[in-house]
C-alpha positions in Angstrom: 24.8 32.5 -86.4 23.4 31.1 -89.6 19.9 30.3 -90.7 19.1 28.0 -93.5 16.2 29.7 -95.1 16.8 28.4 -98.5 18.3 25.2 -99.8 22.0 25.5 -100.4 22.3 29.0 -98.9 23.3 30.4 -95.4 22.3 33.8 -94.3 23.4 35.6 -91.0 20.6 36.2 -88.6 20.0 39.7 -87.1 21.7 39.6 -83.8 19.2 42.0 -82.2 16.3 39.8 -83.2 18.0 36.7 -81.6 18.8 38.6 -78.3 15.2 39.7 -78.2 14.0 36.1 -78.2 16.4 35.2 -75.4 15.2 38.1 -73.2 11.6 37.2 -73.7 12.3 33.6 -72.7 14.2 34.7 -69.6 11.4 37.2 -68.6 8.7 34.5 -69.0 10.7 32.1 -66.9 11.2 34.6 -64.1 7.5 35.4 -64.2 6.7 31.7 -63.7 9.1 31.5 -60.7 7.8 34.6 -59.1 4.1 33.7 -59.5 4.0 29.9 -58.8 0.7 28.0 -59.0 -0.7 27.7 -55.4 0.1 24.2 -54.0 -2.6 24.3 -51.3 -6.0 25.6 -52.2 -8.4 27.3 -49.8 -10.3 24.1 -49.2 -7.1 22.4 -48.0 -6.3 25.2 -45.7 -9.7 25.0 -44.1 -9.4 21.3 -43.8 -6.1 21.6 -42.0 -7.4 24.3 -39.7 -10.4 22.2 -38.8 -8.1 19.2 -38.1 -5.9 21.3 -35.9 -8.9 22.6 -33.9 -10.2 19.1 -33.5 -6.8 17.9 -32.3 -6.7 20.7 -29.8 -10.1 19.7 -28.6 -9.1 16.1 -28.3 -6.0 17.1 -26.3 -8.1 19.3 -24.0 -10.5 16.4 -23.4 -7.6 14.1 -22.7 -6.2 16.6 -20.2 -9.5 17.1 -18.5 -10.1 13.3 -18.3 -6.7 12.8 -16.7 -7.5 15.3 -13.9 -8.5 13.8 -10.6 -10.7 16.1 -8.4 -10.5 15.8 -4.7 -13.0 17.6 -2.4 -12.6 18.0 1.4 -13.4 20.3 4.3 -10.9 22.4 6.2 -13.2 24.1 8.7 -11.7 25.2 12.1 -8.9 23.0 13.4 -9.7 20.5 10.7 -7.6 22.8 8.4 -4.5 21.1 10.0 -6.0 17.8 9.0 -6.7 19.1 5.5 -3.1 20.2 5.1 -1.9 16.8 6.2 -4.3 15.0 3.8 -3.1 17.1 0.8 0.5 16.5 1.8 -0.1 12.8 1.6 -1.7 13.1 -1.8 1.3 14.9 -3.2 3.8 12.7 -1.4 2.8 9.6 -3.2 1.4 10.6 -6.6 3.6 10.5 -9.7 1.5 13.2 -11.4 0.8 16.2 -9.1 -0.2 18.2 -12.1 -3.2 15.8 -12.5 -4.6 16.7 -9.1 -7.2 19.4 -8.3 -8.1 19.8 -4.7 -11.4 21.6 -3.8 -11.2 22.9 -0.3 -14.5 23.9 1.4 -14.7 26.5 4.2 -17.5 28.4 5.9 -15.7 31.6 5.8 -15.7 33.7 2.6 -12.6 32.7 0.7 -10.7 34.2 -2.2 -10.0 32.5 -5.5 -6.3 32.0 -6.5 -4.5 35.3 -6.7 -0.7 35.6 -6.1 -1.4 38.9 -4.4 -3.9 37.5 -1.9 -1.5 35.2 0.0 -1.2 37.6 2.9 -4.9 38.2 3.2 -5.8 34.9 5.0 -4.2 31.6 5.9 -6.2 29.7 3.2 -4.8 31.8 0.4 -1.3 31.6 1.9 -1.5 27.8 1.9 -2.9 27.7 -1.6 -0.2 30.0 -3.0 2.6 28.1 -1.3 1.4 24.6 -2.4 0.7 25.6 -6.0 4.1 27.3 -6.4 5.9 24.3 -4.9 4.1 21.8 -7.2 3.7 23.3 -10.7 0.4 22.2 -12.4 -1.1 21.2 -9.1 -4.3 23.1 -8.3 -6.1 24.1 -5.1 -9.5 25.8 -5.5 -11.1 27.4 -2.5 -14.9 27.3 -2.0 -17.2 28.8 0.6 -20.4 27.0 1.7 -23.2 29.4 2.6 -25.9 28.8 5.1 -28.6 29.0 2.4 -27.0 26.2 0.4 -27.2 23.5 3.1 -29.1 24.7 6.1 -32.1 22.5 5.2 -29.9 19.4 5.5 -28.4 20.1 8.9 -30.2 18.4 11.9 -31.5 21.1 14.3 -30.1 19.3 17.4 -27.0 17.1 17.7 -25.4 15.5 20.7 -22.8 17.8 22.4 -20.0 15.5 21.5 -20.9 15.7 17.8 -21.1 19.4 17.4 -18.6 19.3 14.5 -21.3 17.4 12.4 -23.2 20.6 12.2 -20.5 22.3 10.2 -21.8 23.5 6.9 -18.8 22.1 5.0 -19.8 18.6 6.0 -22.8 18.9 3.7 -20.8 20.2 0.7 -20.8 16.7 -0.7 -24.6 17.0 -1.3 -24.1 20.0 -3.7 -20.8 19.1 -5.4 -22.7 18.4 -8.7 -24.0 22.0 -8.6 -20.7 23.6 -7.8 -18.3 21.5 -10.0 -20.4 21.7 -13.1 -17.6 20.5 -15.5 -16.5 17.6 -13.4 -17.7 14.1 -14.0 -16.2 12.3 -10.9 -15.0 13.7 -7.6 -13.5 12.0 -4.6 -14.7 13.2 -1.2 -11.9 12.7 1.3 -12.4 13.6 4.9 -9.6 15.7 6.3 -8.8 13.1 8.9 -7.6 10.7 6.2 -4.1 10.2 4.9 -3.3 8.5 1.6 -0.4 6.2 1.2 -0.6 5.3 -2.5 -0.8 7.1 -5.8 -4.3 8.6 -5.7 -4.3 9.4 -9.4 -3.7 5.8 -10.4 -6.2 4.6 -7.8 -8.9 6.9 -9.0 -8.6 6.0 -12.6 -8.6 2.3 -11.8 -12.0 2.7 -10.0 -14.0 4.5 -12.6 -16.1 4.9 -14.6 -19.2 3.4 -12.9 -22.9 4.0 -13.3 -24.0 4.3 -9.6 -24.2 7.6 -7.9 -21.6 6.7 -5.3 -18.6 4.3 -5.0 -17.5 3.6 -1.4 -16.0 1.1 1.0 -18.7 -1.2 2.4 -19.0 -1.6 6.1 -20.2 -4.9 7.4 -20.2 -3.9 11.0 -20.5 -6.6 13.6 -19.7 -4.7 16.7 -22.3 -5.2 19.5 -23.4 -2.8 22.2 -25.4 -3.5 25.4 -28.4 -1.2 25.4 -31.0 -1.7 28.1 -30.1 -5.3 28.5 -30.3 -5.9 24.7 -27.4 -6.7 22.5 -27.6 -4.9 19.2 -25.3 -4.2 16.2 -24.5 -0.8 15.0 -26.8 -1.5 12.0 -29.7 -1.9 14.3 -29.6 1.8 15.3 -30.8 2.8 11.8 -33.0 -0.2 11.1 -36.1 1.4 12.5 -35.4 4.6 10.5 -35.3 2.7 7.2 -38.7 1.2 8.0 -40.2 4.6 8.9 -38.9 6.2 5.8 -40.2 3.5 3.6 -43.6 3.8 5.3 -43.7 7.4 4.3 -43.1 6.5 0.7 -39.6 8.0 0.3 -37.3 6.7 -2.5 -34.7 5.1 -0.4 -32.7 1.9 -0.8 -34.6 -1.5 -0.4 -31.5 -2.9 1.4 -30.3 -1.8 4.8 -26.9 -3.5 4.3 -24.1 -3.1 3.5 -23.6 0.5 4.4 -20.5 2.5 3.7 -18.3 5.2 5.2 -19.3 8.6 3.7 -15.9 10.0 4.7 -14.3 8.6 1.6 -16.3 8.0 -1.5 -16.2 8.7 -5.3 -19.3 10.7 -6.4 -20.5 10.2 -9.9 -21.5 13.8 -10.5 -23.1 13.1 -13.8 -25.5 10.7 -12.0 -26.3 13.4 -9.4 -27.0 16.0 -12.1 -29.1 13.6 -14.1 -31.2 12.7 -11.0 -30.9 16.1 -9.4 -34.6 16.8 -8.8 -35.2 13.3 -7.3 -32.2 13.3 -5.1 -32.7 16.9 -3.8 -36.3 16.1 -3.0 -35.5 12.9 -1.2 -32.7 14.4 0.9 -34.8 17.4 1.8 -37.7 15.1 2.8 -35.5 12.9 4.9 -34.0 15.9 6.7 -37.5 17.5 7.2 -38.9 14.3 8.7 -35.9 14.0 10.9 -36.4 17.6 12.1 -40.1 17.2 12.9 -40.0 13.9 14.7 -40.2 13.6 18.4 -37.8 10.7 18.1 -35.1 11.7 15.5 -34.3 9.3 12.7 -30.6 9.9 13.2 -28.0 12.1 14.9 -25.1 11.3 12.6 -25.1 14.5 10.5 -24.5 13.9 6.8 -23.8 10.2 7.1 -27.3 8.8 7.6 -29.1 10.5 4.6 -26.5 9.1 2.2 -26.9 5.6 3.8 -30.7 5.7 3.4 -30.5 6.5 -0.3 -27.4 4.6 -1.5 -26.9 1.6 0.8 -27.2 -2.1 -0.3 -26.8 -2.5 -4.0 -27.2 1.2 -4.9 -23.5 2.0 -4.5 -20.4 0.6 -6.2 -18.5 -1.4 -3.7 -14.8 -0.6 -3.4 -12.2 -3.1 -2.0 -12.5 -2.9 1.9 -8.9 -4.1 2.2 -7.8 -0.8 0.9 -8.8 1.2 4.0 -8.3 1.0 7.7 -10.7 2.9 10.0 -11.6 3.5 13.6 -8.0 3.4 14.9 -8.7 4.2 18.5 -11.7 1.9 18.7 -9.7 -1.1 17.7 -8.4 -3.6 20.3 -6.6 -5.7 17.7 -3.5 -3.4 17.7 -1.1 -6.0 16.2 -3.4 -6.6 13.3 -3.9 -2.9 12.7 -0.2 -2.3 12.7 0.3 -5.2 10.3 -2.6 -3.9 8.1 -1.2 -0.4 8.0 2.1 -1.7 6.7 0.3 -3.9 4.1 0.8 -2.8 0.5 -2.9 -3.2 -0.2 -3.9 -0.4 2.2 -4.4 2.9 0.4 -6.2 5.0 3.1 -5.9 5.4 6.8 -9.0 7.0 8.3 -8.6 8.5 11.8 -12.4 8.8 12.3 -12.1 9.1 16.1 -12.9 11.8 18.6 -9.3 12.8 19.3 -7.6 13.7 16.0 -3.9 12.8 15.5 -2.9 16.5 14.8 -3.9 17.8 18.2 -1.0 18.4 20.6 -2.1 15.9 23.2 -2.9 13.1 20.7 0.1 11.0 21.6 -1.0 11.0 25.2 -4.3 9.5 24.3 -4.2 5.9 25.5 -6.1 4.4 22.5 -4.9 6.7 19.7 -1.4 7.3 20.8 0.2 4.2 19.2 -1.1 5.3 15.8 -0.2 9.0 15.8 3.1 8.3 14.1 1.3 6.7 11.2 -0.5 10.0 10.5 2.7 12.0 11.0 4.7 9.8 8.6 2.2 10.2 5.7 1.0 13.7 6.3 4.5 15.3 6.2 6.2 16.1 2.9 
């Protein structure tokens, strides 16, 4: 190595001095590689963490919004009907993991626990269905006497004893029980579903009214003491009496709706909780104290008084068939039950299709197979 320190002369450089420069250079380079300048500062990390948490929250909200909540009663022998109804839900939906069924009973029940299946038939059913359909939920609820006793008529006709079941009145307190749910579909246990309930539910919400239901424009007439009346006339006097007492009920008697299948806007019920609770309590108190009762139809009538007319969202009546054994137009019913527009079959009759002798019933017998077809997985 040579170094030109003076013009015209070359001088050898001290080799140790040169190697020292090389080692220093290598050491500095390694130091830079081992201690790089941070690429993401603390602010960037916090920003990324906040974005991730926000994204998780959005995903949770989307998952919650996708859920469809179904409520029903399975008291007594209606537990067989409840099982059939749930089977029909699962048979036709493409997204069983989006379904949450809330089953109401009078007996004390247990929340989901894999170890509790042997303790009672409700938990056994719950465990079996949830293991068979991953993501599907069944939640068991018990209705106490204190929660609904003030809503139950003190006397009911002998043939309507089932209307006194506490679980029938669970629909009045759903907004207090399902506190994180915005919409819930009440489905009577004598109903079977023949379409995708998840798709149907999302296509019929949101709405602003407290209830969405199928309107009933009843025209059936009855001969009573020589007078021909429609089934609407039976409650017409009750509407007038309630208005005379200053209660906040609907200004329109018609149309009414079937309370066996309705979507409840639970946000509306929570927002108007005090007003609704007071109105329902007054209606039931008046009914209890009158010599001539306002109604003997259990939970149906109070809902009609408050939400009939233009106070409820009207669903498409072509999507449901009711009163099977009360229909004389058998060919039309059969045709309607096979129609693609029909979503629900409601067996709201005295003899239920799951009882052993149902097929022998002269009026219901021809339709029992419809319930069997849709209620069996």
